[in-house]
ROKOLRO-462938 format. One record per residue (C-alpha): x, y, z; residue in one letter. Coordinates in steps of 0.05 Angstrom, whole numbers, padded with zeros to 5 digits. Layout:
MARTOR       c1       c2       c3   resn
MARTOR        X        Y        Z      a
...
REM end
This chain:
MARTOR       c1       c2       c3   resn
MARTOR    00918    00815   -01143      m
MARTOR    00994    00824   -01154      i
MARTOR    01012    00893   -01189      k
MARTOR    01048    00880   -01249      r
MARTOR    01112    00917   -01235      d
MARTOR    01121    00882   -01164      i
MARTOR    01108    00817   -01196      w
MARTOR    01164    00831   -01246      y
MARTOR    01214    00858   -01204      r
MARTOR    01211    00797   -01149      e
MARTOR    01202    00741   -01203      m
MARTOR    01238    00765   -01262      s
MARTOR    01292    00712   -01258      d
MARTOR    01247    00649   -01238      i
MARTOR    01218    00607   -01290      p
MARTOR    01147    00591   -01273      f
MARTOR    01135    00520   -01277      i
MARTOR    01062    00497   -01283      h
MARTOR    01037    00420   -01297      k
MARTOR    01022    00400   -01369      a
MARTOR    00953    00371   -01384      g
MARTOR    00975    00298   -01362      n
MARTOR    00995    00326   -01288      y
MARTOR    01055    00280   -01300      k
MARTOR    01105    00328   -01335      t
MARTOR    01132    00388   -01311      l
MARTOR    01142    00451   -01366      v
MARTOR    01180    00507   -01355      p
MARTOR    01160    00576   -01385      l
MARTOR    01187    00640   -01396      r
MARTOR    01167    00690   -01342      i
MARTOR    01132    00731   -01393      t
MARTOR    01093    00672   -01413      e
MARTOR    01077    00659   -01335      a
MARTOR    01052    00730   -01319      r
MARTOR    01008    00730   -01385      a
MARTOR    00982    00663   -01352      c
MARTOR    00972    00685   -01286      f
MARTOR    00944    00758   -01301      l
MARTOR    00899    00725   -01353      n
MARTOR    00824    00745   -01324      e
MARTOR    00799    00675   -01354      n
MARTOR    00839    00634   -01300      f
MARTOR    00810    00619   -01239      e
MARTOR    00857    00665   -01187      k
MARTOR    00855    00618   -01128      e
MARTOR    00874    00558   -01169      r
MARTOR    00931    00586   -01205      m
MARTOR    00958    00622   -01139      v
MARTOR    00961    00549   -01105      l
MARTOR    00985    00528   -01166      q
MARTOR    01038    00573   -01174      f
MARTOR    01064    00569   -01106      c
MARTOR    01067    00491   -01108      n
MARTOR    01107    00489   -01169      c
MARTOR    01147    00543   -01148      l
MARTOR    01164    00505   -01085      l
MARTOR    01183    00445   -01130      m
MARTOR    01229    00491   -01164      w
MARTOR    01264    00512   -01110      i
MARTOR    01284    00442   -01079      v
MARTOR    01301    00423   -01144      k
MARTOR    01348    00485   -01155      r
MARTOR    01376    00471   -01086      r
MARTOR    01398    00397   -01099      s
MARTOR    01424    00420   -01163      d
MARTOR    01464    00461   -01135      m
MARTOR    01546    00443   -01141      i
MARTOR    01584    00432   -01077      s
MARTOR    01646    00485   -01081      c
MARTOR    01678    00429   -01034      d
MARTOR    01665    00377   -01090      v
MARTOR    01682    00426   -01149      f
MARTOR    01752    00447   -01123      f
MARTOR    01768    00376   -01108      d
MARTOR    01758    00356   -01175      a
MARTOR    01799    00408   -01199      l
MARTOR    01855    00392   -01152      r
MARTOR    01854    00315   -01183      k
MARTOR    01873    00346   -01245      e
MARTOR    01932    00381   -01215      g
MARTOR    01899    00452   -01207      i
MARTOR    01907    00486   -01147      d
MARTOR    01927    00556   -01159      f
MARTOR    01875    00617   -01167      f
MARTOR    01874    00694   -01182      t
MARTOR    01818    00735   -01200      g
MARTOR    01770    00789   -01193      v
MARTOR    01714    00778   -01144      p
MARTOR    01634    00770   -01172      d
MARTOR    01580    00770   -01141      s
MARTOR    01556    00703   -01181      l
MARTOR    01618    00675   -01158      l
MARTOR    01621    00700   -01092      s
MARTOR    01618    00628   -01060      s
MARTOR    01681    00602   -01098      l
MARTOR    01721    00663   -01076      s
MARTOR    01697    00657   -01003      a
MARTOR    01710    00581   -01005      w
MARTOR    01786    00592   -01037      l
MARTOR    01794    00651   -00976      i
MARTOR    01777    00606   -00925      a
MARTOR    01809    00535   -00951      h
MARTOR    01871    00559   -00994      t
MARTOR    01888    00624   -00979      p
MARTOR    01963    00616   -00991      e
MARTOR    01942    00588   -01064      r
MARTOR    01894    00643   -01081      h
MARTOR    01909    00718   -01100      m
MARTOR    01859    00766   -01111      i
MARTOR    01887    00817   -01171      a
MARTOR    01873    00885   -01182      a
MARTOR    01840    00865   -01248      n
MARTOR    01823    00816   -01294      e
MARTOR    01892    00831   -01342      g
MARTOR    01934    00827   -01276      n
MARTOR    01901    00755   -01259      a
MARTOR    01917    00729   -01333      v
MARTOR    01988    00755   -01327      g
MARTOR    01998    00725   -01252      i
MARTOR    01969    00658   -01281      a
MARTOR    02021    00658   -01341      a
MARTOR    02080    00672   -01297      g
MARTOR    02052    00608   -01254      y
MARTOR    02048    00567   -01315      y
MARTOR    02116    00588   -01339      l
MARTOR    02146    00568   -01262      a
MARTOR    02113    00506   -01256      t
MARTOR    02085    00477   -01318      g
MARTOR    02009    00470   -01283      q
MARTOR    01950    00497   -01307      i
MARTOR    01924    00562   -01264      p
MARTOR    01856    00587   -01258      v
MARTOR    01827    00659   -01272      v
MARTOR    01763    00674   -01245      y
MARTOR    01720    00733   -01260      m
MARTOR    01657    00766   -01278      q
MARTOR    01643    00766   -01354      n
MARTOR    01648    00841   -01358      s
MARTOR    01724    00834   -01346      g
MARTOR    01734    00796   -01406      i
MARTOR    01750    00865   -01437      g
MARTOR    01810    00872   -01392      n
MARTOR    01835    00807   -01410      t
MARTOR    01834    00816   -01488      v
MARTOR    01908    00834   -01493      n
MARTOR    01944    00786   -01452      p
MARTOR    01895    00731   -01476      v
MARTOR    01907    00748   -01550      a
MARTOR    01983    00773   -01550      s
MARTOR    02007    00726   -01489      l
MARTOR    01961    00665   -01481      l
MARTOR    01942    00642   -01552      h
MARTOR    01976    00592   -01586      k
MARTOR    02003    00640   -01642      d
MARTOR    02045    00673   -01585      v
MARTOR    02065    00631   -01524      y
MARTOR    02006    00574   -01520      q
MARTOR    01995    00580   -01448      i
MARTOR    01933    00544   -01418      p
MARTOR    01895    00581   -01367      v
MARTOR    01828    00557   -01340      l
MARTOR    01776    00617   -01336      f
MARTOR    01721    00615   -01287      l
MARTOR    01671    00665   -01318      v
MARTOR    01606    00688   -01281      g
MARTOR    01551    00701   -01333      w
MARTOR    01518    00761   -01314      r
MARTOR    01464    00787   -01368      g
MARTOR    01447    00713   -01387      e
MARTOR    01405    00722   -01446      p
MARTOR    01330    00707   -01418      g
MARTOR    01351    00726   -01347      i
MARTOR    01335    00797   -01317      h
MARTOR    01395    00839   -01295      d
MARTOR    01416    00905   -01293      e
MARTOR    01431    00951   -01354      p
MARTOR    01504    00954   -01355      q
MARTOR    01503    00869   -01355      h
MARTOR    01452    00857   -01417      v
MARTOR    01501    00873   -01477      f
MARTOR    01559    00838   -01443      q
MARTOR    01516    00781   -01427      g
MARTOR    01499    00767   -01503      k
MARTOR    01568    00779   -01524      a
MARTOR    01601    00733   -01471      t
MARTOR    01604    00666   -01513      i
MARTOR    01626    00703   -01573      q
MARTOR    01674    00740   -01542      m
MARTOR    01713    00683   -01512      l
MARTOR    01706    00645   -01575      e
MARTOR    01739    00706   -01620      a
MARTOR    01801    00702   -01576      m
MARTOR    01805    00621   -01589      d
MARTOR    01781    00604   -01515      v
MARTOR    01740    00540   -01519      k
MARTOR    01681    00567   -01479      a
MARTOR    01635    00515   -01441      v
MARTOR    01572    00531   -01407      v
MARTOR    01573    00484   -01340      l
MARTOR    01517    00446   -01323      d
MARTOR    01485    00461   -01253      t
MARTOR    01480    00378   -01246      d
MARTOR    01545    00358   -01222      w
MARTOR    01543    00293   -01258      e
MARTOR    01541    00323   -01325      r
MARTOR    01589    00386   -01293      a
MARTOR    01645    00335   -01273      q
MARTOR    01646    00309   -01347      t
MARTOR    01650    00377   -01370      q
MARTOR    01707    00394   -01327      v
MARTOR    01748    00334   -01341      t
MARTOR    01737    00337   -01418      e
MARTOR    01755    00415   -01413      t
MARTOR    01817    00402   -01378      i
MARTOR    01836    00347   -01423      a
MARTOR    01830    00395   -01479      y
MARTOR    01878    00449   -01443      m
MARTOR    01927    00398   -01430      k
MARTOR    01927    00371   -01504      e
MARTOR    01925    00433   -01537      t
MARTOR    01961    00483   -01491      g
MARTOR    01902    00531   -01502      m
MARTOR    01860    00571   -01455      p
MARTOR    01786    00547   -01438      a
MARTOR    01736    00575   -01397      a
MARTOR    01676    00550   -01355      l
MARTOR    01611    00601   -01366      v
MARTOR    01573    00602   -01301      i
MARTOR    01498    00610   -01290      h
MARTOR    01472    00646   -01232      k
MARTOR    01463    00604   -01167      n
MARTOR    01502    00544   -01200      t
MARTOR    01546    00529   -01134      f
MARTOR    01524    00525   -01064      e
MARTOR    01525    00582   -01017      t
MARTOR    01593    00595   -00976      v
MARTOR    01585    00661   -00938      k
MARTOR    01650    00704   -00934      y
MARTOR    01650    00745   -00867      a
MARTOR    01670    00809   -00880      k
MARTOR    01725    00838   -00835      a
MARTOR    01707    00894   -00794      q
MARTOR    01757    00950   -00791      n
MARTOR    01732    00998   -00737      g
MARTOR    01721    01063   -00774      y
MARTOR    01657    01098   -00746      p
MARTOR    01631    01120   -00816      l
MARTOR    01598    01081   -00869      s
MARTOR    01602    01093   -00939      r
MARTOR    01534    01122   -00942      e
MARTOR    01539    01162   -00880      q
MARTOR    01606    01189   -00920      a
MARTOR    01565    01209   -00977      l
MARTOR    01514    01241   -00933      e
MARTOR    01567    01292   -00911      v
MARTOR    01596    01302   -00978      i
MARTOR    01532    01314   -01012      l
MARTOR    01522    01368   -00955      a
MARTOR    01585    01401   -00967      h
MARTOR    01590    01407   -01040      l
MARTOR    01580    01474   -01078      p
MARTOR    01510    01471   -01104      q
MARTOR    01533    01480   -01178      e
MARTOR    01575    01412   -01168      s
MARTOR    01571    01356   -01219      r
MARTOR    01586    01285   -01192      i
MARTOR    01615    01224   -01228      v
MARTOR    01605    01172   -01181      s
MARTOR    01636    01092   -01190      t
MARTOR    01607    01025   -01200      t
MARTOR    01569    00987   -01148      g
MARTOR    01532    01003   -01084      k
MARTOR    01561    01079   -01082      l
MARTOR    01524    01102   -01137      s
MARTOR    01462    01065   -01115      r
MARTOR    01468    01100   -01046      e
MARTOR    01479    01167   -01076      l
MARTOR    01415    01158   -01119      f
MARTOR    01375    01145   -01057      e
MARTOR    01410    01200   -01020      l
MARTOR    01387    01246   -01072      r
MARTOR    01315    01219   -01068      e
MARTOR    01317    01228   -00992      a
MARTOR    01344    01299   -00995      r
MARTOR    01278    01312   -01051      g
MARTOR    01336    01333   -01104      e
MARTOR    01344    01313   -01180      g
MARTOR    01392    01263   -01207      h
MARTOR    01409    01311   -01266      d
MARTOR    01480    01325   -01236      k
MARTOR    01505    01261   -01222      d
MARTOR    01530    01216   -01272      f
MARTOR    01524    01140   -01247      l
MARTOR    01581    01101   -01272      t
MARTOR    01538    01031   -01273      v
MARTOR    01592    00996   -01308      g
MARTOR    01659    01007   -01331      s
MARTOR    01693    00990   -01265      m
MARTOR    01755    01037   -01253      g
MARTOR    01741    01090   -01301      h
MARTOR    01705    01136   -01259      a
MARTOR    01758    01187   -01253      s
MARTOR    01776    01188   -01325      s
MARTOR    01706    01202   -01340      i
MARTOR    01702    01262   -01294      a
MARTOR    01761    01280   -01320      l
MARTOR    01732    01286   -01392      g
MARTOR    01680    01321   -01362      v
MARTOR    01718    01374   -01327      a
MARTOR    01762    01388   -01386      m
MARTOR    01697    01416   -01423      e
MARTOR    01658    01446   -01362      s
MARTOR    01663    01503   -01318      n
MARTOR    01625    01468   -01268      h
MARTOR    01666    01442   -01205      p
MARTOR    01669    01371   -01217      v
MARTOR    01677    01312   -01163      y
MARTOR    01695    01243   -01180      c
MARTOR    01664    01191   -01122      l
MARTOR    01712    01127   -01126      d
MARTOR    01720    01066   -01084      g
MARTOR    01786    01025   -01065      d
MARTOR    01773    00967   -01111      g
MARTOR    01764    01011   -01169      a
MARTOR    01817    01058   -01164      v
MARTOR    01868    00999   -01159      l
MARTOR    01834    00961   -01220      m
MARTOR    01862    01025   -01261      h
MARTOR    01908    01061   -01216      m
MARTOR    01943    01090   -01270      g
MARTOR    01885    01133   -01288      a
MARTOR    01910    01173   -01225      m
MARTOR    01979    01193   -01262      a
MARTOR    01936    01224   -01320      i
MARTOR    01888    01262   -01272      l
MARTOR    01945    01282   -01228      g
MARTOR    01984    01316   -01293      q
MARTOR    01917    01348   -01323      n
MARTOR    01917    01426   -01328      q
MARTOR    01842    01429   -01305      a
MARTOR    01831    01467   -01247      d
MARTOR    01756    01443   -01226      n
MARTOR    01761    01370   -01214      i
MARTOR    01767    01338   -01143      q
MARTOR    01781    01263   -01130      h
MARTOR    01741    01229   -01064      i
MARTOR    01761    01163   -01049      l
MARTOR    01712    01124   -01005      i
MARTOR    01764    01069   -00979      n
MARTOR    01731    01007   -00942      n
MARTOR    01789    00957   -00959      g
MARTOR    01743    00910   -00996      c
MARTOR    01697    00892   -01055      h
MARTOR    01639    00903   -01016      e
MARTOR    01585    00907   -01063      s
MARTOR    01597    00832   -01092      v
MARTOR    01613    00802   -01028      g
MARTOR    01658    00836   -00983      g
MARTOR    01724    00806   -01008      q
MARTOR    01787    00842   -00991      p
MARTOR    01828    00896   -01033      t
MARTOR    01895    00916   -01020      v
MARTOR    01865    00987   -01007      g
MARTOR    01884    00989   -00936      m
MARTOR    01951    00967   -00941      q
MARTOR    01970    01011   -01002      v
MARTOR    01983    01084   -00985      q
MARTOR    01942    01113   -01037      l
MARTOR    01954    01189   -01015      d
MARTOR    02028    01177   -01024      q
MARTOR    02013    01152   -01096      v
MARTOR    01964    01215   -01109      a
MARTOR    02025    01261   -01085      l
MARTOR    02073    01220   -01130      a
MARTOR    02026    01232   -01192      c
MARTOR    02015    01301   -01182      g
MARTOR    01955    01315   -01140      y
MARTOR    01962    01381   -01103      e
MARTOR    01944    01362   -01034      k
MARTOR    01919    01294   -00995      v
MARTOR    01870    01290   -00937      y
MARTOR    01863    01224   -00900      n
MARTOR    01793    01226   -00860      c
MARTOR    01766    01177   -00813      t
MARTOR    01702    01215   -00781      d
MARTOR    01655    01273   -00801      e
MARTOR    01693    01331   -00774      s
MARTOR    01752    01315   -00816      a
MARTOR    01712    01304   -00876      l
MARTOR    01674    01366   -00869      e
MARTOR    01746    01407   -00863      a
MARTOR    01775    01377   -00926      a
MARTOR    01714    01388   -00964      l
MARTOR    01713    01459   -00944      e
MARTOR    01791    01467   -00963      e
MARTOR    01791    01433   -01033      v
MARTOR    01743    01487   -01052      k
MARTOR    01801    01533   -01053      q
MARTOR    01845    01482   -01085      a
MARTOR    01877    01498   -01160      k
MARTOR    01892    01433   -01174      h
MARTOR    01864    01365   -01160      v
MARTOR    01866    01335   -01089      c
MARTOR    01849    01265   -01059      l
MARTOR    01805    01262   -01006      i
MARTOR    01809    01195   -00975      q
MARTOR    01755    01174   -00926      v
MARTOR    01766    01108   -00892      f
MARTOR    01693    01070   -00875      v
MARTOR    01673    01009   -00847      n
MARTOR    01645    00953   -00890      t
MARTOR    01567    00965   -00875      d
MARTOR    01512    00973   -00924      s
MARTOR    01438    00973   -00918      r
MARTOR    01408    00910   -00934      s
MARTOR    01348    00942   -00967      d
MARTOR    01392    00985   -01012      l
MARTOR    01352    00996   -01079      g
MARTOR    01373    01010   -01153      r
MARTOR    01365    01074   -01191      p
MARTOR    01297    01082   -01218      t
MARTOR    01317    01120   -01280      v
MARTOR    01347    01083   -01332      t
MARTOR    01424    01090   -01365      s
MARTOR    01397    01130   -01423      h
MARTOR    01359    01179   -01381      e
MARTOR    01413    01191   -01336      n
MARTOR    01465    01205   -01388      k
MARTOR    01414    01252   -01419      a
MARTOR    01394    01288   -01356      n
MARTOR    01470    01297   -01337      f
MARTOR    01484    01330   -01412      m
MARTOR    01425    01368   -01415      a
MARTOR    01449    01404   -01345      h
MARTOR    01517    01411   -01360      l
MARTOR    01522    01469   -01406      p
MARTOR    01490    01520   -01356      e
MARTOR    01554    01550   -01336      s
MARTOR    01602    01530   -01391      s
REM end
């Protein structure tokens, strides 16, 4: 018998399919119904296992045949005169960005954030009169609200932009907590901004019609529109992450950091695999998680959260950040550098890529973020490429009177078996808050 928790974790996003009474019609069931059916003691276990495996295989084959080829999709856009792309990488759209990097790098630009991408796209339209594409995860819709409402909208400049939006947290599909509300609100948020929202079909014949009709609408009205994209819509295109030669991985750097932080420290960690690695390292060290706030969403805002905590606490507060996150809202460094708190430090783990969503490159290795920090008012900066340099920097900043930047250059490796936090976001918040007042 399959344990219920393992069953749910492994099968939560696969629709169960069984044969109806006439054994000719395939009927999809929600996963909760499938679990109830499978675990019902009145069913013959062996028959149900064989039936499930058979139908799961049929579903996999069908999904594979339904997946859209990136070659075909982008060819359809080119035929409509669309050949410029900008955006922020997303795990659901990783095949699209990998295809663009490989096939049309001169017509593709990875932006710092989604609002930045909208601005680039608008400028492209002003210069060419051609419709540009902005791709993003639906969590990035918030970053687009101002430029969509005050730049693209028909009441302002009426600029058509085609959005490709990865639908994380799609209702009925299991996802991480930071995506659940965003998934429910995705269509409504787009429509509230007068962005026509079309959920792209996974069958190319129907999807092609949707693409053609959506672009025709944009050309006729001059308004933006969005193709909202399910998980596993596109055939897999792998992006080969560039290796930078640095000896430490991000997780190894985190091990060094945890070993040298003051015992009373509090940590605010950024979005993505960094927080997941931090959680697992605490587990491996036999430590609790009440000193860490894991910023599972709101990418780019960890340093601001850390500043708010530091202002009202006597604990040393360390922000563990990533290059993609820092670049996304780099203005936060100016506020951090000009603050008066003497108990906050900023640690940037820089691997030069969006490693958590596919390894697509950032400009983190090209921009001198250490010089940016100094210009923003940081007391001192440290650039570390190995364990000994990192250890020395961590010891030195304990005596600092103002915020410093420790930039750790790491390689792009991460574990394939990396888990996710086993505490809920609400539990993480409550535990962190409960243990903050100790020395305030």
